[in-house]
C-alpha positions in Angstrom: -16.3 12.5 -15.5 -14.4 11.5 -12.3 -14.6 7.9 -11.5 -15.3 8.3 -7.9 -14.8 4.5 -7.2 -11.0 4.8 -7.9 -10.6 7.3 -5.1 -12.9 5.5 -2.6 -11.2 2.1 -3.1 -7.8 4.0 -2.6 -9.1 5.3 0.6 -10.7 2.2 2.0 -7.4 0.3 1.1 -5.4 2.7 3.0 -7.7 2.6 6.0 -6.9 -1.2 6.1 -3.4 -0.5 6.9 -4.2 0.3 10.4 -5.5 -3.2 11.4 -2.9 -4.9 9.2 0.0 -3.0 10.5 -1.3 -3.4 14.1 -1.6 -7.3 13.5 2.2 -7.2 12.4 3.2 -6.9 15.8 2.2 -10.5 16.2 3.5 -11.9 12.8 4.8 -15.4 12.4 6.4 -14.7 9.0 10.0 -15.2 10.3 10.9 -11.4 10.5 10.3 -9.0 13.3 8.2 -5.7 13.3 9.6 -2.5 14.8 7.5 -3.5 17.8 7.1 -7.4 18.0 5.5 -9.1 21.0 5.5 -12.6 19.7 4.1 -15.1 17.0 0.5 -15.7 16.6 -0.8 -17.9 13.7 -4.5 -16.6 13.9 -3.3 -12.9 13.6 -0.8 -13.8 11.0 -3.5 -15.6 9.0 -5.8 -12.5 9.0 -2.9 -10.5 7.5 -2.2 -13.3 4.7 -6.2 -13.1 4.0 -5.7 -9.5 2.5 -2.0 -9.4 1.9 -1.9 -10.5 -1.7 -4.2 -7.7 -3.0 -4.3 -4.6 -0.9 -0.9 -3.0 -1.6 -0.9 -4.2 -5.2 -4.5 -2.5 -5.8 -3.1 0.5 -4.8 -0.6 0.5 -7.8 -3.3 -0.6 -10.3 -5.4 2.4 -9.1 -2.4 4.6 -9.5 -2.0 3.4 -13.0 -5.8 4.2 -13.7 -5.5 7.5 -12.2 -2.2 8.3 -14.1 -4.3 7.8 -17.6 -6.9 10.2 -16.4 -4.6 12.6 -15.0 -2.4 12.9 -18.3 -5.5 13.5 -20.2 -5.8 17.0 -18.5 -2.4 17.7 -17.7 0.8 18.2 -19.8 3.7 16.0 -19.0 5.4 18.8 -17.4 2.6 19.4 -15.1 2.3 15.7 -14.2 5.9 15.6 -13.3 5.7 18.6 -11.1 2.4 17.2 -9.6 4.1 13.8 -8.8 7.2 15.6 -7.4 5.1 17.7 -4.9 2.9 14.8 -3.9 5.3 12.0 -3.8 8.8 12.9 -3.9 8.9 15.9 -1.5 6.8 13.9 1.3 9.2 10.8 0.8 12.4 13.0 1.4 10.8 14.8 4.5 9.4 11.6 5.8 12.6 9.7 5.7 14.3 12.7 7.4 11.6 13.3 10.3 9.2 10.4 10.7 11.0 7.2 9.8 14.0 7.5 12.1 11.5 7.9 15.1 10.2 4.3 14.1 13.8 3.0 14.4 14.3 4.8 17.7 11.4 2.9 19.4 12.6 -0.4 17.8 16.1 -0.1 19.3 14.5 0.9 22.7 12.2 -2.2 22.4 14.7 -5.0 21.3 18.3 -3.4 22.3 17.2 -1.3 25.6 18.6 1.6 23.6 19.0 4.6 26.1 20.3 7.2 23.9 18.5 10.5 22.6 16.5 11.2 19.4 19.3 13.1 17.9 21.9 10.3 18.5 19.5 7.9 16.9 18.9 10.2 14.0 22.7 10.0 13.4 22.8 6.3 13.8 20.1 5.9 11.2 21.8 7.7 8.5 25.3 6.4 9.2 24.4 2.6 9.4 23.0 0.3 6.7 22.1 -3.2 7.0 19.1 -5.1 5.5 16.8 -2.1 5.2 14.3 -3.2 7.7 15.2 -0.7 10.3 14.4 -3.0 13.2 17.9 -2.6 14.4 17.8 1.3 14.0 19.8 1.3 10.7 18.6 3.1 7.6 15.4 2.3 6.1 12.5 3.9 4.0 10.2 2.2 6.3 6.5 2.3 5.0 7.5 4.9 2.6 8.8 2.5 0.0 5.3 2.8 -1.5 5.7 6.5 -2.0 9.4 6.1 -3.6 8.1 3.1 -5.7 5.2 5.1 -6.9 7.2 8.3 -7.9 9.9 6.1 -9.6 7.2 4.0 -11.6 5.6 7.3 -12.6 8.7 8.9 -14.0 9.7 5.3 -15.6 6.3 4.9 -17.5 6.2 8.4 -19.0 8.4 7.5 -22.2 6.4 4.2 -22.4 3.2 6.1 -22.6 4.5 8.4 -25.3 5.8 5.4 -27.3 2.8 3.4 -26.9 -0.4 5.7 -26.7 -3.3 3.9 -24.6 -5.5 4.5 -27.9 -3.0 2.2 -29.9 -2.8 -0.4 -27.2 -6.5 -0.3 -26.8 -7.2 -2.1 -30.3 -5.9 -5.4 -28.9 -6.9 -5.0 -25.2 -10.5 -4.5 -25.9 -10.6 -8.1 -27.3 -9.6 -9.7 -24.1 -11.8 -12.4 -22.7 -12.0 -12.9 -18.9 -9.6 -15.7 -19.1 -7.2 -13.4 -20.8 -7.5 -10.9 -18.0 -7.2 -13.3 -15.3 -4.0 -14.9 -16.8 -2.2 -11.6 -16.2 -1.1 -13.0 -13.1 1.5 -14.9 -14.8 3.4 -12.0 -16.1 2.9 -10.6 -12.4 4.6 -13.6 -11.1 7.6 -13.3 -13.5 8.1 -9.7 -12.9 8.0 -10.3 -9.1 11.4 -11.5 -9.3 12.7 -8.4 -11.1 14.0 -5.5 -8.9 12.9 -7.5 -5.6 14.1 -5.9 -2.3 13.3 -8.2 0.6 9.7 -9.0 -0.9 9.2 -5.5 -2.3 9.2 -5.9 -6.0 9.5 -2.8 -8.1 9.3 -5.1 -11.3 5.9 -6.5 -10.2 4.7 -3.0 -8.8 5.5 -1.4 -12.4 3.5 -4.2 -14.2 0.4 -3.6 -11.7 0.8 0.0 -12.7 0.8 -0.6 -16.4 -2.0 -2.8 -16.2 -4.1 -0.2 -14.5 -3.1 2.3 -17.1 -3.5 0.4 -20.3 -5.9 -2.6 -19.5 -8.1 -2.0 -16.4 -9.0 1.7 -17.4 -10.3 0.5 -20.5 -14.0 0.5 -20.6 -14.4 -2.6 -22.7 -12.3 -4.5 -20.3 -14.4 -3.3 -17.3 -17.5 -4.4 -19.2 -16.2 -7.8 -19.6 -15.3 -7.9 -16.1 -18.6 -6.7 -14.9 -20.3 -9.6 -17.1 -18.6 -12.0 -15.1 -19.0 -10.4 -11.6 -20.6 -13.5 -10.2 -17.7 -15.7 -11.1 -15.0 -13.3 -10.0 -16.7 -13.1 -6.6 -17.0 -16.8 -6.1 -13.3 -17.1 -7.2 -12.4 -14.5 -4.7 -14.2 -16.2 -2.0 -12.8 -19.8 -2.7 -9.2 -18.7 -3.4 -9.3 -16.7 -0.1 -10.7 -19.5 1.8 -8.0 -21.9 0.4 -5.3 -19.3 1.0 -6.4 -19.1 4.7 -6.6 -22.7 5.3 -3.3 -23.5 3.6 -1.5 -20.8 5.6 -3.2 -21.5 9.1 -2.8 -25.4 8.7 0.4 -25.7 6.6 2.3 -22.3 6.7 2.1 -22.5 3.0 2.5 -19.2 1.0 3.5 -19.8 -2.4 4.6 -17.0 -5.0 2.4 -18.1 -8.1 -0.6 -19.0 -6.1 -0.3 -15.6 -4.2 -0.2 -13.6 -7.4 -3.1 -15.5 -8.9 -5.4 -15.1 -5.8 -4.1 -11.5 -5.4 -5.1 -10.7 -9.2 -8.3 -12.1 -8.9 -9.1 -10.3 -5.6 -8.0 -7.0 -7.2 -10.4 -7.6 -10.4 -13.3 -8.4 -8.0 -12.7 -5.4 -5.9 -12.6 -3.2 -8.9 -15.9 -4.5 -10.1 -17.4 -4.3 -7.0 -16.2 -0.8 -6.3 -17.6 0.5 -9.7 -21.0 -1.0 -8.8 -21.3 0.2 -5.2 -18.7 3.1 -4.8 -19.0 5.1 -7.6 -20.5 8.1 -5.6 -19.1 10.9 -3.4 -20.3 12.9 -0.4 -18.5 15.4 1.7 -17.1 12.7 4.0 -15.7 10.9 1.2 -14.1 13.6 -0.3 -12.3 14.5 3.0 -11.2 11.0 3.2 -10.0 10.9 -0.4 -7.8 14.3 0.1 -6.4 12.8 3.4 -5.6 9.3 2.2 -1.9 9.9 1.3 -1.1 12.0 4.4 -2.8 9.5 6.5 -0.6 6.8 4.8 2.5 8.8 5.6 1.8 9.6 9.3 0.0 6.5 10.3 3.0 4.0 11.0 5.1 6.4 12.9 2.4 7.1 15.3 1.4 3.3 15.4 5.0 2.2 16.3 5.2 4.9 19.1 1.9 4.0 20.7 2.7 0.2 20.3 5.8 0.5 22.3 3.9 1.9 25.4 0.9 -0.5 24.9 3.2 -3.4 24.8 4.5 -2.6 28.3 1.0 -2.9 29.6 0.9 -6.7 29.5 -2.7 -6.7 28.8 -4.6 -9.5 26.8 -4.0 -9.4 23.0 -7.3 -8.2 22.1 -7.1 -5.4 24.4 -3.6 -4.6 23.1 -5.0 -4.6 19.4 -7.9 -2.4 20.1 -5.9 0.2 21.9 -3.1 0.1 19.2 -5.4 0.3 16.2 -8.0 2.6 17.6 -5.7 4.8 19.1 -3.4 4.9 16.0 -6.4 5.9 13.8 -7.6 8.7 16.3 -4.1 10.1 16.8 -3.3 10.1 13.1 -6.6 12.0 12.2 -5.9 14.4 14.8 -2.2 14.8 13.4 -3.6 15.2 10.1 -5.8 18.2 11.0 -3.2 19.9 13.1 -0.5 19.6 10.4 -2.8 20.7 7.7 -3.3 24.2 9.4 0.6 24.7 9.3 1.7 26.1 5.8 5.2 24.8 6.0 5.0 21.5 7.7 1.9 20.3 5.7 4.1 19.8 2.8 5.8 17.0 4.7 2.7 14.9 4.1 1.7 16.0 0.8 -1.1 18.4 1.6 -1.8 20.7 -1.3 
């Protein structure tokens, strides 16, 4: 039986990227964005309130989905499916979409007056810090697609060596404290394969937790029995996180991993209770979630470049960029899905 709450949580998390990436235009994290108007502590604190969990949650959900997918597919079929859905869109996205983001970044920061083709050549012949804000090569927001593909392939030998049925014997005995303490290995693995804050070690761990632990029915039952405690911990932890960042600019690794993991557990429990259903709208959103992810940031950066020149008040700029990007992304998705060849760029079957 399909677990609809996994699809719905994934879709809602991806929709959250519209406001989060919009607010990045005013971040005070010490690094720029493709379009960066200036620092704003309040807007940065809003990002911080969701940042510990919203991308990690996607890797946990991907791990859960992998377990259910491998139950009905051969390993060869799974590899083919991952290649078509992740690797191909990543390659084509880096070729066609990400360079456009760096084009607008160069125009915004460096008053670049060249054309798209010259910028495309510059993109593939210069390498700096992988941010792309200076026009040099970057995977951009498609780092998530690349990481997910690599993790999917790396994990397959482990899944064969340690079947989930074998691991279940010990996992089913975990208490809520044991489940919550998994934030410690997350913190440790964060420092392995870390590229400018994007850690393949941590994301691999989250993926494995989703595959072996969270997808286990006994573990989910334990979490559901402690739902109230998880919700209270989520609220108190997020409140403390907001105060610490807004007042003291504090954003510690171990603390963030603990709060992020508690938030993920809480959302999974609440998702199973309230989101385990489907309808035509949700099915459409679920099928469009990855294409939306691939398209949204390029559209957002291009739109933000022009909105930034209006010099209007920040709330108006946020509204124009966030809502405008959402509308244009949906329109682009429905246009592209009608073109047989182009639709492969964004992973539409």
